[in-house]
PyMOL CGO cylinders between C-alpha atoms (Angstrom):
from pymol import cmd
from pymol.cgo import CYLINDER

trace = [
    CYLINDER, 112.84, -5.11, -26.54, 110.32, -7.23, -29.35, 0.3, 1, 1, 1, 1, 1, 1,
    CYLINDER, 110.32, -7.23, -29.35, 106.50, -7.26, -29.61, 0.3, 1, 1, 1, 1, 1, 1,
    CYLINDER, 106.50, -7.26, -29.61, 104.94, -9.62, -31.66, 0.3, 1, 1, 1, 1, 1, 1,
    CYLINDER, 104.94, -9.62, -31.66, 101.27, -9.61, -31.44, 0.3, 1, 1, 1, 1, 1, 1,
    CYLINDER, 101.27, -9.61, -31.44, 98.84, -12.46, -33.94, 0.3, 1, 1, 1, 1, 1, 1,
    CYLINDER, 98.84, -12.46, -33.94, 95.15, -11.62, -33.44, 0.3, 1, 1, 1, 1, 1, 1,
    CYLINDER, 95.15, -11.62, -33.44, 92.79, -12.37, -36.85, 0.3, 1, 1, 1, 1, 1, 1,
    CYLINDER, 92.79, -12.37, -36.85, 90.71, -8.66, -35.67, 0.3, 1, 1, 1, 1, 1, 1,
    CYLINDER, 90.71, -8.66, -35.67, 92.70, -6.02, -37.03, 0.3, 1, 1, 1, 1, 1, 1,
    CYLINDER, 92.70, -6.02, -37.03, 91.30, -3.67, -34.04, 0.3, 1, 1, 1, 1, 1, 1,
    CYLINDER, 91.30, -3.67, -34.04, 92.60, -5.70, -31.16, 0.3, 1, 1, 1, 1, 1, 1,
    CYLINDER, 92.60, -5.70, -31.16, 95.82, -5.72, -32.56, 0.3, 1, 1, 1, 1, 1, 1,
    CYLINDER, 95.82, -5.72, -32.56, 95.06, -2.03, -33.14, 0.3, 1, 1, 1, 1, 1, 1,
    CYLINDER, 95.06, -2.03, -33.14, 94.85, -1.31, -29.28, 0.3, 1, 1, 1, 1, 1, 1,
    CYLINDER, 94.85, -1.31, -29.28, 97.44, -3.85, -28.38, 0.3, 1, 1, 1, 1, 1, 1,
    CYLINDER, 97.44, -3.85, -28.38, 100.48, -1.90, -29.95, 0.3, 1, 1, 1, 1, 1, 1,
    CYLINDER, 100.48, -1.90, -29.95, 99.01, 1.15, -29.07, 0.3, 1, 1, 1, 1, 1, 1,
    CYLINDER, 99.01, 1.15, -29.07, 98.60, 0.48, -25.24, 0.3, 1, 1, 1, 1, 1, 1,
    CYLINDER, 98.60, 0.48, -25.24, 101.88, -1.36, -25.28, 0.3, 1, 1, 1, 1, 1, 1,
    CYLINDER, 101.88, -1.36, -25.28, 103.79, -0.29, -27.87, 0.3, 1, 1, 1, 1, 1, 1,
    CYLINDER, 103.79, -0.29, -27.87, 106.13, 2.18, -25.12, 0.3, 1, 1, 1, 1, 1, 1,
    CYLINDER, 106.13, 2.18, -25.12, 107.70, -0.97, -23.92, 0.3, 1, 1, 1, 1, 1, 1,
    CYLINDER, 107.70, -0.97, -23.92, 108.66, -2.15, -27.23, 0.3, 1, 1, 1, 1, 1, 1,
    CYLINDER, 108.66, -2.15, -27.23, 111.35, -0.88, -30.25, 0.3, 1, 1, 1, 1, 1, 1,
    CYLINDER, 111.35, -0.88, -30.25, 109.56, -2.70, -32.11, 0.3, 1, 1, 1, 1, 1, 1,
    CYLINDER, 109.56, -2.70, -32.11, 106.07, -4.74, -32.81, 0.3, 1, 1, 1, 1, 1, 1,
    CYLINDER, 106.07, -4.74, -32.81, 105.89, -7.29, -35.27, 0.3, 1, 1, 1, 1, 1, 1,
    CYLINDER, 105.89, -7.29, -35.27, 102.07, -7.90, -36.65, 0.3, 1, 1, 1, 1, 1, 1,
    CYLINDER, 102.07, -7.90, -36.65, 100.14, -11.59, -37.85, 0.3, 1, 1, 1, 1, 1, 1,
    CYLINDER, 100.14, -11.59, -37.85, 96.84, -12.59, -38.71, 0.3, 1, 1, 1, 1, 1, 1,
    CYLINDER, 96.84, -12.59, -38.71, 96.91, -16.02, -37.95, 0.3, 1, 1, 1, 1, 1, 1,
    CYLINDER, 96.91, -16.02, -37.95, 99.04, -19.04, -35.94, 0.3, 1, 1, 1, 1, 1, 1,
    CYLINDER, 99.04, -19.04, -35.94, 100.42, -19.99, -39.07, 0.3, 1, 1, 1, 1, 1, 1,
    CYLINDER, 100.42, -19.99, -39.07, 102.55, -16.47, -39.63, 0.3, 1, 1, 1, 1, 1, 1,
    CYLINDER, 102.55, -16.47, -39.63, 103.29, -16.21, -35.69, 0.3, 1, 1, 1, 1, 1, 1,
    CYLINDER, 103.29, -16.21, -35.69, 105.31, -19.44, -35.55, 0.3, 1, 1, 1, 1, 1, 1,
    CYLINDER, 105.31, -19.44, -35.55, 106.86, -17.72, -39.35, 0.3, 1, 1, 1, 1, 1, 1,
    CYLINDER, 106.86, -17.72, -39.35, 107.64, -14.81, -37.97, 0.3, 1, 1, 1, 1, 1, 1,
    CYLINDER, 107.64, -14.81, -37.97, 108.58, -16.64, -34.23, 0.3, 1, 1, 1, 1, 1, 1,
    CYLINDER, 108.58, -16.64, -34.23, 111.83, -17.93, -36.03, 0.3, 1, 1, 1, 1, 1, 1,
    CYLINDER, 111.83, -17.93, -36.03, 112.47, -15.14, -38.65, 0.3, 1, 1, 1, 1, 1, 1,
    CYLINDER, 112.47, -15.14, -38.65, 111.68, -12.53, -35.51, 0.3, 1, 1, 1, 1, 1, 1,
    CYLINDER, 111.68, -12.53, -35.51, 113.16, -13.79, -32.70, 0.3, 1, 1, 1, 1, 1, 1,
    CYLINDER, 113.16, -13.79, -32.70, 111.09, -11.25, -30.62, 0.3, 1, 1, 1, 1, 1, 1,
    CYLINDER, 111.09, -11.25, -30.62, 111.10, -11.16, -26.15, 0.3, 1, 1, 1, 1, 1, 1,
    CYLINDER, 111.10, -11.16, -26.15, 107.45, -10.92, -26.08, 0.3, 1, 1, 1, 1, 1, 1,
    CYLINDER, 107.45, -10.92, -26.08, 105.02, -12.79, -28.40, 0.3, 1, 1, 1, 1, 1, 1,
    CYLINDER, 105.02, -12.79, -28.40, 100.57, -12.01, -27.69, 0.3, 1, 1, 1, 1, 1, 1,
    CYLINDER, 100.57, -12.01, -27.69, 98.35, -14.32, -29.67, 0.3, 1, 1, 1, 1, 1, 1,
    CYLINDER, 98.35, -14.32, -29.67, 94.95, -15.09, -29.67, 0.3, 1, 1, 1, 1, 1, 1,
    CYLINDER, 94.95, -15.09, -29.67, 93.38, -18.79, -30.02, 0.3, 1, 1, 1, 1, 1, 1,
    CYLINDER, 93.38, -18.79, -30.02, 90.27, -18.23, -32.37, 0.3, 1, 1, 1, 1, 1, 1,
    CYLINDER, 90.27, -18.23, -32.37, 92.45, -17.60, -35.34, 0.3, 1, 1, 1, 1, 1, 1,
    CYLINDER, 92.45, -17.60, -35.34, 91.71, -19.14, -38.85, 0.3, 1, 1, 1, 1, 1, 1,
    CYLINDER, 91.71, -19.14, -38.85, 93.98, -21.80, -40.61, 0.3, 1, 1, 1, 1, 1, 1,
    CYLINDER, 93.98, -21.80, -40.61, 96.03, -22.28, -37.26, 0.3, 1, 1, 1, 1, 1, 1,
    CYLINDER, 96.03, -22.28, -37.26, 94.63, -21.13, -34.31, 0.3, 1, 1, 1, 1, 1, 1,
    CYLINDER, 94.63, -21.13, -34.31, 96.84, -19.78, -31.52, 0.3, 1, 1, 1, 1, 1, 1,
    CYLINDER, 96.84, -19.78, -31.52, 97.08, -23.16, -29.56, 0.3, 1, 1, 1, 1, 1, 1,
    CYLINDER, 97.08, -23.16, -29.56, 98.57, -24.68, -31.90, 0.3, 1, 1, 1, 1, 1, 1,
    CYLINDER, 98.57, -24.68, -31.90, 101.07, -21.67, -33.15, 0.3, 1, 1, 1, 1, 1, 1,
    CYLINDER, 101.07, -21.67, -33.15, 102.23, -21.36, -29.28, 0.3, 1, 1, 1, 1, 1, 1,
    CYLINDER, 102.23, -21.36, -29.28, 103.26, -25.49, -28.72, 0.3, 1, 1, 1, 1, 1, 1,
    CYLINDER, 103.26, -25.49, -28.72, 104.98, -25.20, -32.93, 0.3, 1, 1, 1, 1, 1, 1,
    CYLINDER, 104.98, -25.20, -32.93, 106.69, -21.98, -31.55, 0.3, 1, 1, 1, 1, 1, 1,
    CYLINDER, 106.69, -21.98, -31.55, 107.46, -23.29, -27.78, 0.3, 1, 1, 1, 1, 1, 1,
    CYLINDER, 107.46, -23.29, -27.78, 109.54, -27.00, -29.35, 0.3, 1, 1, 1, 1, 1, 1,
    CYLINDER, 109.54, -27.00, -29.35, 111.93, -24.47, -31.10, 0.3, 1, 1, 1, 1, 1, 1,
    CYLINDER, 111.93, -24.47, -31.10, 111.95, -21.94, -28.11, 0.3, 1, 1, 1, 1, 1, 1,
    CYLINDER, 111.95, -21.94, -28.11, 111.68, -23.48, -25.15, 0.3, 1, 1, 1, 1, 1, 1,
    CYLINDER, 111.68, -23.48, -25.15, 111.68, -19.55, -23.34, 0.3, 1, 1, 1, 1, 1, 1,
    CYLINDER, 111.68, -19.55, -23.34, 108.90, -18.26, -26.13, 0.3, 1, 1, 1, 1, 1, 1,
    CYLINDER, 108.90, -18.26, -26.13, 107.64, -15.65, -23.85, 0.3, 1, 1, 1, 1, 1, 1,
    CYLINDER, 107.64, -15.65, -23.85, 103.91, -16.28, -24.99, 0.3, 1, 1, 1, 1, 1, 1,
    CYLINDER, 103.91, -16.28, -24.99, 101.09, -15.07, -23.30, 0.3, 1, 1, 1, 1, 1, 1,
    CYLINDER, 101.09, -15.07, -23.30, 97.30, -15.91, -24.66, 0.3, 1, 1, 1, 1, 1, 1,
    CYLINDER, 97.30, -15.91, -24.66, 94.68, -11.93, -24.92, 0.3, 1, 1, 1, 1, 1, 1,
    CYLINDER, 94.68, -11.93, -24.92, 91.05, -13.86, -25.56, 0.3, 1, 1, 1, 1, 1, 1,
    CYLINDER, 91.05, -13.86, -25.56, 87.78, -13.38, -25.06, 0.3, 1, 1, 1, 1, 1, 1,
    CYLINDER, 87.78, -13.38, -25.06, 87.56, -17.15, -23.80, 0.3, 1, 1, 1, 1, 1, 1,
    CYLINDER, 87.56, -17.15, -23.80, 87.15, -17.99, -20.50, 0.3, 1, 1, 1, 1, 1, 1,
    CYLINDER, 87.15, -17.99, -20.50, 88.27, -21.21, -19.40, 0.3, 1, 1, 1, 1, 1, 1,
    CYLINDER, 88.27, -21.21, -19.40, 89.04, -23.24, -16.76, 0.3, 1, 1, 1, 1, 1, 1,
    CYLINDER, 89.04, -23.24, -16.76, 89.78, -26.20, -19.72, 0.3, 1, 1, 1, 1, 1, 1,
    CYLINDER, 89.78, -26.20, -19.72, 91.96, -23.60, -22.34, 0.3, 1, 1, 1, 1, 1, 1,
    CYLINDER, 91.96, -23.60, -22.34, 93.70, -21.55, -19.21, 0.3, 1, 1, 1, 1, 1, 1,
    CYLINDER, 93.70, -21.55, -19.21, 94.73, -25.91, -19.22, 0.3, 1, 1, 1, 1, 1, 1,
    CYLINDER, 94.73, -25.91, -19.22, 95.69, -26.89, -22.38, 0.3, 1, 1, 1, 1, 1, 1,
    CYLINDER, 95.69, -26.89, -22.38, 97.48, -23.51, -22.75, 0.3, 1, 1, 1, 1, 1, 1,
    CYLINDER, 97.48, -23.51, -22.75, 99.93, -23.43, -20.11, 0.3, 1, 1, 1, 1, 1, 1,
    CYLINDER, 99.93, -23.43, -20.11, 100.35, -26.96, -21.42, 0.3, 1, 1, 1, 1, 1, 1,
    CYLINDER, 100.35, -26.96, -21.42, 101.48, -25.66, -24.82, 0.3, 1, 1, 1, 1, 1, 1,
    CYLINDER, 101.48, -25.66, -24.82, 103.27, -23.42, -22.97, 0.3, 1, 1, 1, 1, 1, 1,
    CYLINDER, 103.27, -23.42, -22.97, 101.77, -20.15, -22.76, 0.3, 1, 1, 1, 1, 1, 1,
    CYLINDER, 101.77, -20.15, -22.76, 102.95, -18.56, -19.75, 0.3, 1, 1, 1, 1, 1, 1,
    CYLINDER, 102.95, -18.56, -19.75, 100.67, -16.12, -19.26, 0.3, 1, 1, 1, 1, 1, 1,
    CYLINDER, 100.67, -16.12, -19.26, 96.32, -16.07, -19.21, 0.3, 1, 1, 1, 1, 1, 1,
    CYLINDER, 96.32, -16.07, -19.21, 95.00, -13.05, -20.13, 0.3, 1, 1, 1, 1, 1, 1,
    CYLINDER, 95.00, -13.05, -20.13, 90.36, -12.18, -21.26, 0.3, 1, 1, 1, 1, 1, 1,
    CYLINDER, 90.36, -12.18, -21.26, 91.05, -8.83, -24.31, 0.3, 1, 1, 1, 1, 1, 1,
    CYLINDER, 91.05, -8.83, -24.31, 88.51, -7.32, -21.69, 0.3, 1, 1, 1, 1, 1, 1,
    CYLINDER, 88.51, -7.32, -21.69, 91.25, -7.67, -18.83, 0.3, 1, 1, 1, 1, 1, 1,
    CYLINDER, 91.25, -7.67, -18.83, 94.57, -6.48, -21.43, 0.3, 1, 1, 1, 1, 1, 1,
    CYLINDER, 94.57, -6.48, -21.43, 94.81, -3.73, -18.67, 0.3, 1, 1, 1, 1, 1, 1,
    CYLINDER, 94.81, -3.73, -18.67, 97.26, -6.31, -16.84, 0.3, 1, 1, 1, 1, 1, 1,
    CYLINDER, 97.26, -6.31, -16.84, 99.70, -6.84, -19.98, 0.3, 1, 1, 1, 1, 1, 1,
    CYLINDER, 99.70, -6.84, -19.98, 101.68, -3.44, -18.76, 0.3, 1, 1, 1, 1, 1, 1,
    CYLINDER, 101.68, -3.44, -18.76, 102.51, -5.66, -15.56, 0.3, 1, 1, 1, 1, 1, 1,
    CYLINDER, 102.51, -5.66, -15.56, 104.32, -7.73, -18.04, 0.3, 1, 1, 1, 1, 1, 1,
    CYLINDER, 104.32, -7.73, -18.04, 107.35, -5.48, -20.06, 0.3, 1, 1, 1, 1, 1, 1,
    CYLINDER, 107.35, -5.48, -20.06, 108.39, -2.80, -16.71, 0.3, 1, 1, 1, 1, 1, 1,
]
cmd.load_cgo(trace, "trace")
């Protein structure tokens, strides 16, 4: 399995990679939504961990674009924003789940 991590914070990307890396044969990383869209098309990852607030294109727009091309994309929003409105927007964009960065230990349950 392969994973794409899209987050503008290097430390968060490293933390997510170290937490989940054992479940994946390859992990790709990027720092914005535009790059997430490009890497998603090029690498076709099995899973995508997507932050919301990133420079240029945010994670919700990137999720919409990715799921338009690949409706089966498995995208999990990983964010600091605990908002019912953002949860709804993420689901409408095509995200499979929405996890707060403070609760990332729950991510491994998706990949087992």
